[in-house]
C-alpha positions as CSV (number, residue, x, y, z in Angstrom):
1,M,0.0,0.2,0.1
2,G,3.2,2.5,0.5
3,R,4.3,1.9,-3.4
4,R,3.7,5.0,-5.4
5,P,2.8,4.6,-9.1
6,S,5.4,3.4,-11.9
7,N,5.7,4.5,-15.6
8,K,4.5,0.7,-16.5
9,P,1.2,0.4,-14.2
10,T,1.2,-2.8,-12.1
11,S,-1.3,-4.8,-10.0
12,F,0.7,-2.8,-6.9
13,D,0.2,0.8,-8.6
14,I,-3.8,0.1,-8.5
15,A,-2.9,-1.4,-5.0
16,Y,-1.7,2.2,-4.1
17,L,-4.3,3.8,-5.9
18,A,-7.0,2.3,-4.2
19,G,-5.9,1.7,-0.7
20,V,-6.1,-2.1,-0.2
21,S,-3.6,-4.9,-0.2
22,Q,-1.6,-6.2,-3.7
23,P,-3.3,-9.8,-2.8
24,T,-7.1,-7.9,-2.4
25,V,-6.3,-6.2,-6.3
26,S,-5.1,-9.7,-7.6
27,R,-8.5,-11.5,-5.9
28,A,-11.0,-8.5,-7.2
29,L,-9.1,-9.2,-10.8
30,R,-9.8,-12.8,-11.1
31,G,-13.6,-11.9,-9.7
32,S,-13.2,-13.6,-6.4
33,K,-16.3,-13.2,-4.3
34,S,-14.1,-12.9,-1.4
35,V,-13.5,-9.5,-2.1
36,S,-16.8,-7.0,-1.6
37,L,-18.7,-6.0,-4.7
38,A,-17.8,-2.4,-4.0
39,T,-14.0,-2.4,-3.4
40,R,-14.3,-5.1,-7.1
41,Q,-15.6,-2.1,-8.5
42,K,-13.0,0.3,-7.8
43,I,-10.6,-2.0,-8.5
44,E,-11.8,-2.7,-11.7
45,A,-12.1,0.9,-12.5
46,I,-8.8,1.7,-11.7
47,A,-7.4,-1.0,-13.8
48,R,-9.2,0.1,-16.8
49,Q,-8.1,4.2,-15.8
50,L,-4.6,2.8,-16.1
51,N,-4.6,0.3,-18.8
52,Y,-3.8,-2.4,-16.8
53,T,-4.2,-6.1,-18.2
54,V,-3.8,-9.1,-16.4
55,D,-0.7,-11.1,-17.4
56,K,-1.9,-14.6,-17.5
57,N,1.2,-16.5,-18.0
58,A,3.2,-14.7,-14.7
59,S,-0.8,-15.7,-12.7
60,S,-0.5,-19.0,-14.0
61,L,3.3,-19.6,-12.9
62,R,2.3,-17.8,-9.3
63,S,-0.5,-19.7,-8.6
64,Q,0.5,-23.3,-10.4
65,R,-3.1,-23.0,-12.4
66,S,-3.9,-22.5,-15.6
67,N,-7.0,-20.4,-15.6
68,T,-8.3,-22.7,-17.6
69,L,-11.6,-24.9,-17.0
70,A,-12.7,-27.8,-19.4
71,L,-15.8,-28.3,-20.3
72,L,-16.7,-31.5,-21.1
73,F,-19.9,-32.6,-23.9
74,F,-20.8,-36.0,-23.9
75,E,-22.7,-37.6,-27.0
76,D,-26.7,-37.6,-27.3
77,P,-28.4,-39.2,-30.1
78,T,-30.3,-35.7,-32.2
79,P,-32.1,-35.8,-35.4
80,D,-28.5,-34.0,-36.9
81,E,-24.9,-35.0,-36.2
82,S,-23.7,-33.0,-33.4
83,N,-25.0,-35.9,-30.6
84,I,-25.1,-32.8,-28.8
85,N,-28.1,-32.2,-26.5
86,P,-29.7,-28.8,-27.8
87,F,-30.3,-28.2,-24.2
88,F,-26.5,-28.2,-23.3
89,L,-26.1,-25.9,-26.3
90,A,-28.2,-23.5,-25.3
91,M,-26.6,-23.7,-21.7
92,L,-23.0,-22.6,-23.3
93,G,-23.3,-19.5,-23.9
94,S,-24.0,-18.9,-20.4
95,I,-20.9,-21.0,-18.9
96,T,-18.9,-18.5,-21.4
97,R,-20.1,-15.5,-20.6
98,H,-19.4,-16.4,-16.5
99,C,-16.0,-17.6,-17.3
100,A,-15.0,-14.3,-19.2
101,N,-16.4,-12.4,-16.3
102,R,-14.1,-14.4,-14.0
103,G,-11.1,-14.1,-16.0
104,L,-10.9,-18.0,-17.0
105,D,-10.1,-19.4,-20.6
106,L,-12.8,-22.4,-21.3
107,L,-11.8,-25.7,-23.2
108,I,-14.9,-26.7,-25.1
109,S,-14.3,-31.3,-25.1
110,F,-16.5,-33.6,-26.8
111,Q,-16.8,-37.0,-25.3
112,K,-17.8,-40.2,-26.3
113,L,-19.1,-41.6,-23.1
114,D,-17.4,-44.7,-23.7
115,D,-13.9,-43.4,-24.1
116,D,-11.6,-43.4,-20.6
117,W,-12.2,-39.3,-20.5
118,H,-11.9,-39.1,-16.9
119,K,-8.6,-40.9,-17.4
120,R,-7.2,-38.3,-19.8
121,Y,-8.3,-35.2,-18.1
122,Q,-7.5,-36.1,-14.2
123,D,-3.8,-36.7,-15.7
124,S,-3.0,-34.4,-18.6
125,H,-3.9,-30.8,-16.1
126,R,-4.9,-29.2,-19.3
127,A,-7.5,-27.8,-17.0
128,D,-8.0,-26.8,-13.3
129,G,-11.1,-28.3,-13.3
130,L,-13.8,-30.1,-15.4
131,I,-17.7,-29.3,-16.4
132,L,-19.8,-32.4,-17.5
133,L,-22.3,-32.0,-19.1
134,G,-24.6,-35.3,-20.3
135,Y,-24.1,-38.5,-19.3
136,G,-26.7,-40.7,-20.5
137,D,-27.4,-43.9,-18.5
138,Y,-26.1,-42.8,-14.4
139,T,-25.5,-45.8,-13.2
140,A,-22.2,-46.3,-16.5
141,Y,-21.3,-42.8,-15.5
142,E,-21.0,-43.6,-11.7
143,P,-17.7,-45.2,-11.9
144,R,-15.9,-42.7,-13.3
145,L,-17.7,-40.0,-11.3
146,R,-16.0,-42.2,-8.1
147,Q,-12.7,-42.1,-10.0
148,L,-12.4,-38.6,-10.6
149,I,-13.1,-37.6,-6.5
150,R,-10.3,-40.7,-5.4
151,S,-7.6,-39.1,-8.0
152,G,-8.8,-35.7,-6.0
153,T,-10.0,-33.9,-9.8
154,H,-11.9,-30.7,-9.6
155,F,-15.0,-31.6,-11.4
156,V,-19.3,-30.3,-11.2
157,R,-22.0,-32.0,-13.3
158,W,-25.4,-30.5,-14.7
159,G,-27.6,-33.3,-13.3
160,S,-30.1,-34.7,-10.3
161,V,-29.4,-33.6,-7.0
162,D,-30.6,-35.6,-3.9
163,E,-28.4,-37.3,-1.1
164,G,-27.4,-39.8,-3.1
165,T,-25.3,-37.3,-5.4
166,I,-21.7,-38.4,-6.0
167,G,-19.4,-35.5,-6.3
168,A,-20.4,-31.2,-6.8
169,T,-23.8,-31.3,-8.6
170,V,-26.0,-28.4,-9.9
171,G,-29.4,-29.1,-11.7
172,S,-33.0,-28.1,-11.8
173,D,-35.7,-29.0,-9.1
174,N,-37.2,-32.0,-11.0
175,F,-39.4,-33.0,-8.7
176,G,-41.2,-29.5,-8.5
177,A,-41.1,-28.9,-12.4
178,G,-43.1,-32.3,-12.6
179,R,-45.2,-31.5,-10.2
180,L,-45.9,-27.9,-11.5
181,A,-46.7,-29.8,-15.4
182,G,-49.1,-32.2,-13.4
183,E,-50.8,-30.1,-12.2
184,H,-51.4,-27.3,-15.1
185,L,-52.6,-30.3,-17.1
186,L,-54.8,-31.1,-14.2
187,A,-56.0,-28.0,-14.5
188,R,-57.0,-27.9,-17.6
189,G,-59.6,-30.8,-16.8
190,R,-57.2,-33.7,-18.0
191,K,-57.3,-37.3,-15.9
192,R,-55.3,-39.8,-17.7
193,I,-51.6,-38.6,-17.3
194,A,-49.2,-40.2,-19.5
195,F,-45.7,-40.0,-18.8
196,L,-42.7,-41.2,-21.8
197,G,-39.3,-41.4,-20.4
198,Q,-37.1,-43.5,-17.8
199,A,-38.1,-43.1,-14.8
200,D,-35.6,-44.9,-12.4
201,S,-32.4,-44.9,-11.4
202,H,-30.4,-44.9,-14.8
203,Y,-32.0,-42.2,-15.7
204,P,-32.7,-40.2,-12.2
205,E,-34.0,-36.4,-13.7
206,F,-36.2,-38.3,-15.5
207,E,-37.4,-40.5,-12.2
208,Q,-37.7,-36.9,-10.2
209,R,-39.9,-35.7,-12.9
210,Y,-42.0,-38.4,-12.7
211,A,-42.3,-38.6,-8.9
212,G,-43.1,-34.9,-8.9
213,L,-45.7,-35.7,-12.0
214,A,-47.4,-38.2,-9.7
215,K,-47.4,-36.7,-6.5
216,A,-49.6,-34.2,-8.5
217,I,-51.7,-36.8,-9.5
218,A,-52.4,-38.5,-6.6
219,T,-53.4,-35.2,-5.1
220,A,-55.6,-34.1,-6.9
221,G,-57.3,-37.7,-5.9
222,L,-56.5,-39.6,-8.8
223,Q,-54.6,-42.8,-9.0
224,P,-50.9,-43.0,-11.0
225,D,-51.5,-45.4,-13.6
226,P,-48.1,-47.6,-14.3
227,A,-49.7,-48.5,-17.6
228,L,-49.5,-44.9,-19.0
229,V,-45.4,-44.8,-18.1
230,V,-43.2,-45.5,-21.4
231,D,-39.6,-45.8,-21.5
232,A,-37.8,-43.5,-23.4
233,V,-34.4,-41.6,-23.3
234,S,-34.1,-37.8,-24.7
235,S,-33.6,-38.3,-28.7
236,E,-37.4,-37.4,-31.6
237,E,-37.0,-40.9,-32.6
238,V,-37.2,-42.5,-29.4
239,G,-39.9,-40.2,-28.5
240,Y,-42.1,-41.0,-31.9
241,R,-41.7,-44.9,-30.6
242,A,-42.1,-44.3,-27.3
243,A,-46.0,-42.5,-28.2
244,R,-46.5,-45.1,-30.8
245,E,-45.9,-47.5,-27.9
246,L,-47.9,-46.1,-26.0
247,I,-51.4,-45.6,-28.4
248,A,-50.7,-49.9,-29.0
249,R,-51.2,-50.2,-25.3
250,G,-54.8,-49.5,-25.9
251,N,-55.0,-47.6,-22.7
252,A,-57.1,-44.2,-22.6
253,F,-55.1,-41.1,-22.5
254,D,-55.9,-37.5,-22.9
255,A,-52.4,-36.1,-21.3
256,I,-48.4,-36.7,-22.4
257,F,-46.0,-35.1,-20.0
258,A,-42.6,-35.8,-21.8
259,A,-39.4,-35.6,-19.7
260,S,-37.6,-33.6,-22.4
261,D,-38.7,-31.3,-25.4
262,L,-36.8,-33.7,-27.9
263,I,-39.3,-37.1,-27.0
264,A,-42.3,-34.6,-26.8
265,I,-41.6,-33.6,-30.1
266,G,-41.4,-37.0,-31.6
267,A,-44.0,-38.0,-29.7
268,M,-46.5,-35.2,-31.8
269,R,-45.2,-36.7,-34.3
270,A,-46.7,-40.0,-33.8
271,L,-50.3,-38.3,-32.5
272,A,-50.7,-36.6,-35.5
273,E,-50.5,-40.1,-37.4
274,A,-52.6,-41.9,-34.9
275,G,-55.2,-38.9,-36.1
276,L,-55.5,-37.6,-32.4
277,S,-55.3,-33.8,-32.7
278,V,-53.0,-32.0,-29.8
279,P,-54.2,-30.1,-28.0
280,G,-58.0,-31.5,-28.8
281,D,-57.2,-35.0,-27.6
282,V,-54.3,-35.2,-26.4
283,A,-52.4,-32.1,-24.2
284,V,-48.7,-32.1,-24.6
285,V,-45.7,-31.1,-21.9
286,G,-42.2,-31.3,-22.8
287,F,-39.0,-30.2,-20.9
288,D,-36.3,-27.8,-21.5
289,D,-37.9,-25.4,-23.4
290,I,-35.3,-25.7,-26.5
291,P,-35.6,-23.7,-29.2
292,A,-37.3,-25.6,-31.3
293,A,-40.1,-25.9,-28.6
294,A,-41.6,-22.4,-29.7
295,F,-42.1,-23.7,-33.7
296,T,-43.6,-26.7,-33.0
297,S,-47.2,-27.3,-34.5
298,P,-49.1,-26.2,-31.9
299,P,-46.1,-24.6,-30.2
300,L,-44.6,-26.4,-26.9
301,T,-45.9,-26.1,-23.5
302,T,-42.8,-26.8,-21.5
303,I,-40.5,-26.8,-18.3
304,M,-38.3,-23.9,-19.0
305,Q,-34.9,-24.5,-16.9
306,D,-33.0,-21.2,-16.0
307,I,-29.9,-21.5,-18.6
308,R,-28.2,-18.2,-17.0
309,L,-27.9,-19.4,-13.6
310,A,-27.2,-22.8,-14.2
311,G,-24.0,-21.2,-16.1
312,E,-22.8,-19.5,-13.3
313,A,-23.3,-21.8,-10.6
314,L,-21.5,-24.6,-13.0
315,V,-18.7,-22.2,-13.1
316,E,-19.0,-20.8,-9.4
317,C,-18.9,-24.5,-8.5
318,V,-15.7,-25.9,-9.7
319,L,-13.8,-22.4,-8.9
320,A,-14.2,-22.8,-5.6
321,Q,-13.0,-26.2,-5.2
322,V,-9.9,-25.1,-7.4
323,E,-9.5,-22.1,-4.4
324,G,-10.1,-24.2,-1.8
325,R,-13.3,-23.5,-1.1
326,P,-16.0,-25.4,-0.5
327,P,-18.4,-26.1,-3.2
328,N,-21.8,-24.8,-2.9
329,P,-24.5,-27.8,-5.2
330,R,-27.6,-25.8,-6.4
331,V,-31.0,-26.6,-7.1
332,L,-32.3,-24.2,-9.2
333,P,-35.8,-23.3,-10.0
334,A,-37.5,-24.1,-13.3
335,R,-41.1,-22.2,-14.3
336,L,-43.7,-23.3,-16.7
337,V,-43.8,-21.8,-20.5
338,V,-47.6,-22.2,-21.9
339,R,-47.9,-22.7,-25.3
340,A,-50.9,-24.4,-27.6
341,S,-50.4,-28.3,-27.0
342,S,-51.3,-28.1,-23.6
343,G,-54.3,-26.2,-24.4
344,G,-53.4,-22.5,-23.5
């Protein structure tokens, strides 16, 4: 704090002008929340006035950190050749922006679930921490999460947050969202609500969404019917086949809650082929609010997950581990977006 400004601006110069210590300046310019917002803003303003930029190479050498996070996408079945769930593509922008705000670089990598991706990243030290999006069958994915924990790898994943969660996890309130979807359909007079999605431990997010729906049905004094549950993973083609199976079973239903928008879109095609109108004969609700949901015919009622908060929470959760702080797993609220497919 006693050092006067030099010709070439340094973090010590900023500390002198701000009346704080040099370590405080370093933390503030990294976006650390250990520095108050007012102090952070004061330091950032002085840095801009001095045209000061952080020397990332020098900072990395001092801290033994790469100042890089790795975002790993895992393959998902999609109608195009991307093999990336469109919901996760939408989340990418939020994660990228928050990394930039925190002065971090982001390494983006596409992974096959059957690869030894966990070994590659824990041994390469290319990133300070991992953000994991998508995982398919959770029971096959779980052993690799345990390996990451044993190796001391900093990571956070998007998924189901519950007592049995392995590692730091951020996710939506799937149970609450499922209940919200069920209440919405019941309020529109629907009493025989089908669920398309694999509602078991292999897909815990889908399992929680169905549990929420079942709770809404039971609360309304009705009995959830297991015959109206058809297993489906998140793809249009599987949603199409699941809806065809539901129709073929011959059990009466007047609504479908699909575990994802992709499943819902495929189901609506099967309903149309069977001569069933949406929402006249069957009301449909999806989950994710992917961009295509607003452009189906009719537009799809769905559950919107908070992408902005999700990106921020994922980055902050893994960064806390990198900085030696306890991670903060979060359950984020979701909201219903009402469109024509459920009767408006």
